[in-house]
C-alpha positions as CSV (number, residue, x, y, z in Angstrom):
1,M,-60.1,23.0,31.7
2,E,-56.5,23.6,32.6
3,D,-55.9,19.8,32.7
4,E,-57.4,19.5,29.2
5,K,-55.1,22.2,27.9
6,N,-52.1,20.5,29.5
7,S,-53.2,17.2,28.0
8,L,-53.5,18.7,24.5
9,A,-50.1,20.3,24.8
10,Q,-48.5,17.1,25.9
11,N,-50.1,15.2,23.1
12,K,-48.9,17.8,20.6
13,S,-45.4,17.6,22.0
14,T,-45.4,13.8,21.8
15,K,-46.6,13.9,18.2
16,S,-43.8,16.4,17.4
17,A,-41.2,14.3,19.0
18,A,-42.5,11.2,17.1
19,I,-42.3,13.1,13.8
20,V,-38.8,14.3,14.5
21,G,-37.7,10.9,15.6
22,G,-39.3,9.3,12.6
23,G,-37.5,11.9,10.4
24,L,-34.2,11.2,11.9
25,L,-34.7,7.4,11.5
26,L,-35.5,7.9,7.9
27,V,-32.4,10.0,7.4
28,I,-30.3,7.4,9.1
29,V,-31.8,4.6,6.9
30,I,-31.2,6.7,3.7
31,I,-27.6,7.5,4.7
32,G,-27.0,3.8,5.6
33,G,-28.5,2.6,2.4
34,F,-26.4,5.0,0.4
35,Y,-23.2,4.0,2.3
36,L,-23.9,0.3,1.6
37,L,-24.6,1.0,-2.1
38,V,-21.3,2.9,-2.4
39,T,-19.0,0.6,-0.3
40,R,-20.2,-2.7,-1.8
41,N,-18.5,-1.6,-5.0
42,Q,-15.3,-0.7,-3.2
43,I,-12.5,-2.6,-1.5
44,Y,-10.5,-0.7,1.2
45,T,-7.4,-1.6,3.1
46,D,-4.9,0.4,5.1
47,K,-2.4,-2.4,4.8
48,A,-0.4,-1.1,1.9
49,D,2.9,0.5,1.1
50,I,5.0,1.8,-1.8
51,E,7.8,-0.4,-3.0
52,A,9.8,-1.6,-6.0
53,P,11.6,-4.9,-6.6
54,L,15.0,-5.0,-5.1
55,I,17.9,-5.6,-7.5
56,A,21.0,-7.2,-6.0
57,I,24.4,-6.3,-7.3
58,A,26.8,-9.1,-6.5
59,P,30.2,-10.4,-7.7
60,S,30.5,-13.3,-10.0
61,Q,33.4,-14.6,-8.0
62,G,34.0,-14.5,-4.3
63,G,36.6,-12.2,-2.7
64,T,37.3,-9.4,-0.2
65,L,35.3,-6.2,-0.3
66,Q,38.0,-3.6,-1.1
67,K,35.9,-0.5,-1.5
68,M,32.3,0.7,-1.2
69,L,31.8,3.4,-3.8
70,V,28.1,4.4,-3.0
71,T,26.0,5.1,0.1
72,N,22.4,4.4,1.1
73,G,20.0,6.7,-0.5
74,Q,22.3,7.7,-3.3
75,Q,20.8,8.3,-6.8
76,L,22.8,6.5,-9.5
77,E,23.2,7.1,-13.2
78,A,23.2,4.1,-15.5
79,S,26.3,1.8,-15.2
80,T,27.7,3.5,-12.1
81,P,30.6,1.8,-10.3
82,V,29.2,0.8,-6.8
83,A,31.9,-1.4,-5.2
84,Q,35.1,-3.3,-5.7
85,V,35.4,-7.0,-4.6
86,A,38.9,-8.3,-5.1
87,D,39.8,-7.0,-8.6
88,Q,36.1,-6.9,-9.8
89,I,34.4,-3.5,-10.2
90,L,30.7,-4.0,-9.6
91,R,28.4,-1.6,-11.5
92,S,24.7,-0.8,-11.5
93,D,22.7,-1.8,-14.6
94,D,21.8,0.3,-17.6
95,Q,19.0,2.3,-15.8
96,P,19.1,5.1,-13.2
97,A,18.7,3.6,-9.8
98,L,18.4,4.3,-6.1
99,V,20.7,2.7,-3.5
100,V,18.6,1.2,-0.7
101,E,21.3,-1.0,1.0
102,A,25.1,-0.8,0.7
103,Q,27.4,-3.0,2.7
104,S,29.9,-0.7,4.4
105,L,32.4,-3.2,5.9
106,A,35.6,-3.0,3.8
107,G,37.7,-6.1,4.3
108,K,34.7,-8.4,4.5
109,S,34.8,-11.7,2.6
110,V,32.0,-11.8,0.0
111,G,30.8,-15.0,-1.7
112,A,30.0,-15.3,-5.4
113,G,26.4,-14.1,-5.9
114,E,26.2,-12.5,-2.5
115,A,24.6,-9.1,-2.6
116,V,26.9,-6.2,-1.9
117,V,24.6,-3.4,-2.9
118,S,20.8,-3.5,-3.4
119,V,19.1,-0.9,-5.6
120,I,15.7,-0.2,-7.0
121,H,14.5,1.5,-10.2
122,S,12.3,4.4,-9.3
123,N,10.2,3.9,-12.4
124,D,9.2,0.5,-11.0
125,L,7.6,1.9,-7.8
126,R,4.1,0.5,-7.1
127,V,1.6,0.6,-4.4
128,V,1.3,-2.9,-3.0
129,A,-1.9,-3.5,-1.1
130,H,-2.2,-6.6,1.1
131,I,-5.8,-7.9,0.7
132,D,-7.3,-10.6,3.0
133,E,-8.7,-13.4,0.9
134,D,-12.2,-13.0,2.4
135,K,-12.3,-9.2,2.0
136,G,-13.2,-8.8,-1.7
137,L,-10.2,-10.3,-3.3
138,S,-12.4,-12.3,-5.8
139,G,-13.8,-9.0,-7.1
140,I,-10.4,-7.4,-8.0
141,R,-9.4,-7.3,-11.6
142,V,-6.5,-5.8,-13.5
143,G,-7.3,-2.4,-14.9
144,Q,-9.7,-1.3,-12.0
145,L,-9.4,2.3,-10.8
146,V,-7.7,2.9,-7.5
147,T,-7.4,5.9,-5.2
148,F,-4.9,6.0,-2.4
149,T,-3.4,8.2,0.2
150,V,0.0,8.0,2.0
151,D,0.6,8.8,5.6
152,T,3.3,11.4,4.8
153,F,0.9,13.5,2.6
154,A,-2.4,12.6,4.3
155,G,-4.3,15.5,2.8
156,K,-3.6,14.5,-0.8
157,K,-5.4,11.8,-2.8
158,Y,-3.6,9.9,-5.6
159,T,-4.9,7.7,-8.4
160,G,-3.7,4.5,-10.1
161,I,-4.9,1.2,-11.6
162,V,-4.6,-2.4,-10.6
163,A,-1.6,-3.8,-12.5
164,E,-1.1,-7.2,-11.0
165,I,-2.8,-9.7,-8.6
166,S,-0.4,-12.1,-6.8
167,Q,-1.1,-15.8,-7.6
168,T,0.3,-16.9,-4.2
169,S,-0.4,-15.6,-0.7
170,R,2.0,-13.7,1.5
171,Q,3.6,-16.2,3.9
172,S,4.1,-13.4,6.4
173,G,0.5,-12.2,6.0
174,V,-1.3,-15.0,7.9
175,V,-4.0,-13.8,10.3
176,F,-6.7,-15.7,12.1
177,N,-10.5,-15.5,12.1
178,I,-11.3,-15.1,15.8
179,S,-14.5,-17.2,15.6
180,D,-12.8,-20.4,14.5
181,Q,-9.1,-19.7,14.4
182,R,-9.1,-20.5,10.7
183,E,-6.1,-19.1,8.8
184,I,-6.9,-16.1,6.5
185,R,-4.2,-15.4,4.0
186,Q,-3.3,-12.1,2.3
187,F,-2.6,-11.6,-1.3
188,D,-0.6,-8.7,-2.8
189,V,-2.3,-6.4,-5.3
190,K,0.1,-4.2,-7.2
191,I,-1.1,-0.8,-8.3
192,K,0.6,1.2,-11.0
193,F,0.7,5.0,-10.8
194,D,2.3,7.9,-12.7
195,V,5.8,8.0,-11.0
196,Q,6.7,11.2,-12.8
197,K,3.5,13.0,-11.8
198,Y,3.8,11.8,-8.2
199,S,7.5,12.3,-7.8
200,E,7.2,13.0,-4.0
201,L,6.2,9.3,-3.3
202,K,9.1,7.3,-2.0
203,N,10.0,3.7,-1.5
204,G,8.7,2.4,1.9
205,M,5.9,4.9,2.4
206,S,2.7,3.5,4.1
207,A,-0.5,3.8,2.1
208,K,-4.3,3.4,2.4
209,V,-6.0,2.1,-0.7
210,T,-9.6,2.0,-2.2
211,I,-10.1,-0.2,-5.2
212,F,-13.3,0.4,-7.3
213,K,-14.8,-2.7,-8.7
214,N,-16.2,-2.5,-12.2
């Protein structure tokens, strides 16, 4: 009689474990299915940064660098004098700019067209995502919604839109598929965001990007 009770208890325990196990498996399948449903319409990369095109300020004629009038990181008003080469006073253009590189060696010989100061326009800042050609590049379109984070402000999420997709690959972005050593190239996807709204974002910050396919 005691053996029969033990057997019934064991069978009941086994059935309970099977029900619990089956329930967990179902939950896992549902979560996995939902994850696949969501992520198949997203393209993610942590290979991104915030940048703007560099603008070189250079003399029209060669000469000696007499004076450097700005420093790295300096904010400039429009048409600000930045350096003197021989008798030429070099100025920034007609927009506010940020100095990202300034040659500091007075007395250096500078050639015609050689950059003495490099600046960016803060309003031209973009997130530039580097997307592998086999990781959803074909599904990216101008105008798609993007969310991104930056390492400096990891707890904050930003939004933007795809503004441009590079027509040529990044020569420095070649990686290899381990299975056959085939080259996989990366393409730049430029993402526009509200620079005034997100004024804390700076040139050179690292970013993580999620692009939502339409």
